[in-house]
N, C-alpha and C positions, 0 to 999 in steps of 0.2 A: 821679560823681566815677571819676577814671582813675587808676593806677598811674602815669602818666607823671610825677607830682609829685613821685614818691618813686623813682623806678628810670627807667632809660631804656628798659626794654622795657614794652610795651604790655600790660595786662591787658581783655578783651572778658568784659562780664557780658553773657547773652544775655536775650533779654525774650521772653514769648510770652502772647498774648490770642489770641481769637475775632474773625474777620471775619465779620461777615455782609452780605452784598450781594443781588443780584437772581440773575442766571443763571449762578452760578460757574462756572468753568471749575479744572481741577484747579488749576493754579498760583496761583490769588488762592482760598488760603485761609487764611493768616495776615497778620497786618499786617506791615508792615515796620519802623514805629517804636512805641515804647510810652510811654502817657499817664504811668505807675506813673515817677514820677525816678527811686527807687530801684534801680528794675530797668532803667535804660538802659546802654546799652554806650555809651562818648562816647569822643574821643580829643582831642588838644591842637590847635588852629588856632595859623595864627603871629601869633594877636591878642592878649595876657596876657588871660587871665580868660575868654577865649570857647572852649567847648567846643563838636565838632563829633558830634552823635549820630549813630552808625552804625547802618543798618538793617540787617536782615536779609539780608543778600546772595544766598541760597539762594533767598528767596523773591521779590525783585527778578530777577534773573537768570531765576528759574521765569518769570515771567508777562513778561521778552521776548521769550524762548523760544517761548512758545506762541502770540502773536502775530507772530514775525518767524523766518521758516525761515531765512532767511540767518545770523540774529543765531546761532540754533543751531547751525547749519552751523560757523559762525567759533569759536564759542567750545570745539565739540568737534575742532578743528584739523583740521577737513576743507577740501577746496581745491572751489574750483569754484564757478560764477554760480549764477543763479536758477532753472535746470532742474535742475540736482544737488539745489539745495536743496530745490523742492520735493517731488522724488522720495524724499529721505531724509528727508524732516520734513513730512509731507504733516500739514495742519490740520484738525481736525475742527471749526473753527470757521464760521461761515455770513455770507461777507464779501459786501457790495452791491456792485457795480461801480458806480464812479462815471465812469471813463472808462476804454478799453484802447485802444490804437494800437501797433503796434509800432516806426512809423515817427516817433514823439515823441519827444523827449527825456525826457521821464517819460511810460515807454509803459503805465503801470498804477498807476491809482489805485482805491482797495476802504476800504470802511467798514463797521463794524459798529454801528448807531443803540443811544443807552443802553447803551452797554456797562459790566456789571457794575452796572448798575441806578443810576448815577452821574450820568445825565441829561442827559450828551452823547455824540458819538461817538468811536471811536477811527478814525482814518484811515491808511491807509497807501499809501505810495508807492515805485515803484521806477523806476530808472533805471539806463542803462548809459552811462559816461563813459569817454570818450578821455583818456589822460593816468596818468601815476605814479600811484598808490594810497598815498596820504600824507597818514593820518587826521589826523594833528596839524594839517596845513593845512585839513583840511575843516572840523575843530572853531573854527576860526578864524570860519568864516562866521555862527558859530552865537554863540560867546562871544565876539568881540570883537567893541565898538563900530563901528569903523571901518570893519569889512567886513560886519558887520550890516545899518547904513545904505548901504550899495548896493544893497540887492536889498528891504528891509523899509523902508517909508516912515513906518511909523508908529512905529517904535523911537523911545526918549526916550534909554534909560539900559541899559547891560548892562555888570555888575561882578561879579567876584570879590570879595565885600568878606573873605570867611574862609575863605583855603586852607587845606589840612591842614599840619600841622606838619611830618609826614614822610610820603611815601606810602607807605612800608613798613609803617604800620599797618594802611592799609588793605589791603592785602595779604596781611597777620596774619589780617585781619578776614575777607579771603575766602577763607582758608584756600588760596592759593596755586590756586584752581580756576579762575579767570575770566583767565586770559592776565595781562599785569604792569600795574598802574595806574599811569599815568604822571600822572595829573594829577587832584584830588580836594578840592572846594570848597564853599561855601555862596553860590551866585548873587544876586544882586539884578538883575531885569529891569523897567522901566518903560515904558508904550506912551504916545504922544500925547493929549493930547485934541483932540477936533473939536467942531464944532458941534452933531453928532446924540450921539456918545458919549465919555463922560468917560476919562481916562487908566486904565489898568488896571495892577499891579503884583503882583510873584511872587517869591517866597522861596523856588529852587531847590537842594536838593543837586545834584550833578553831576559826573560823572568822564571819562575816557576808561582805555579798556583795548588795549593792542596784544597781539595774540594770535602765536604762534609762525607761523602759515600765512602770517603779513603781512596779516592782516586786521585792524581796528580796529573797536570798539564805543564808540561815543559815546551817554552817557547821562543820565538825569534824571529826578528825582521831586520833588512841588512836599513840602516840608516840611509840619507839621501846626500847630495852631493854637497849641499850647503852645510853639512855637517862637516867635512873632511877635516877643517881645521882642528879635530878633535883626536886626530890618528897620531898617535906617539911620535912627537918629533925626533928620540934621537935612533927611530929606524928609516933606513930607506926606503921609499918608498915602489912599492911591485904592483903590479898588475892587478885590476881593481877584480874580484870574482865578487859576485852578491847575491845572498840566500834571501830571494822576495817573499819566502815564508817558510817557517818550521816550525813543527809541531813534536811534540813527543808525549802522546796521552796513555797511562801507567790505569788499569782498574782490575782489582781482586775480583777473582773467579771463584775463590775459597779459601780457606785460610792459609795454603800456603801455596798460592798460584796465582798468576796475574796476566793479562793480557798488554800486551802493548802495540799501539800504533803511530807508526813513524813519519812524518810528512816531510818531506824535502821539493822546493824547487830551487834549484842552484845552477846559476848564469855564471859557469867556468871563467868567461870573458877572453878577452885574445882571440884567435881565429880558431879553435879547435873546433872542429863538428862534434853535432851531439853525437851520433851514431859511434865515437871514440872514447867520448866522457861517462854519458850514461853506465856502461859495462862495467867502469871502474868505480862510479859512485856507488851503484849494485854492491861489488864486492865488497866494497870498504864498510858500506852499512852491516852487511850479513857478517863482516868480521866484528864488528861493534855487538852483532847480539850473540855471539859465541861467548864474547867477552864478560858480556853480563850471566849469560845461563852458568857458564862456570863462576862466577861472583854471589850469586844470589843462592846457588846449590851448598855454598862453602858455608856451613854452620859460624865456623871459626869467624870467618871474616864477618858476616852478616850479624854476628852479637849485641856488637856496641851502636848497633843501630835497630835494635828490637827492645824498646821498653815498654815497660807495664805505659797504660795510659794517661793513668794519673801522673810520673814522675815527667813524660812528655808535656802536659801540660803546666807543671810547674817550671818547667824548663824553659819554657815558651815565655810566663809570665816575668820571670827572671831575667832575661836577655831582652825583653820588649818594652821598652820606655821610649814613646813616640806621641805622636798628635794624640792618637786614642787613648795612650797607658802613659799618662805623665809622670816624673816620678812627684 
């Protein structure tokens, strides 16, 4: 229960549980959600009667930093691309090379099998793209069904079913340590069935963080089983897939170029072995980057997304009336 229902001010109740896993790294030491209802911290969605459980953001962004040097650099307000990120934030994890070719659009792909003992690999993609660094546009490739369908042939539905009532509640919960939360909500994702594999569905908490250094972190994590009542009631249940960790970081490398680091640990669900599903995942994500490069290099498409800084600020102030900017 939140104080939102009594006041305009949000109250945050912290939760702490122990987390056991396989080969634990430092950032993966605490749970992000808590099963004990009385200990959860929640905030209102825009749907009456539906609350969103707020995760431990320090734990969550700590996990992202652990697996994504570009995200760590962006969160810390540093500038530069992959070379600077690798130098400043060297990884202690043992990544296995899937592909590496500087001439390719996706010039490096790595993975760690059975990451954190969850039975599925975490995969990291790196790409350098020509065009303006506009994180909110890149997020559409993932969160907008029309854009997603242009590169993901298996997608059936993507919908933000429960957006947060006020993003300032998220910024307060984050203690203003992770940029400016521009969007947060619970999303539903469903893939198509085919003669070999039935459709999958996911329930994900996702968001978009804008950073002062013009970078962006697009993030997501699967909700827990005790959140299952939030699945759409008018859709038949499917085999559950789980995105244990998802993060896409965009960081400018020049006035018309940016680096992108895409991290995903996806448990497909069912009895499909990883040696079959991982190559499909890799090819699908590479398709997203091809679509991204085509879009960002098209000046006509990108023109509405490129505005003078003053105009962007004016729009943000006009549209944002919340806890920190009341009417």
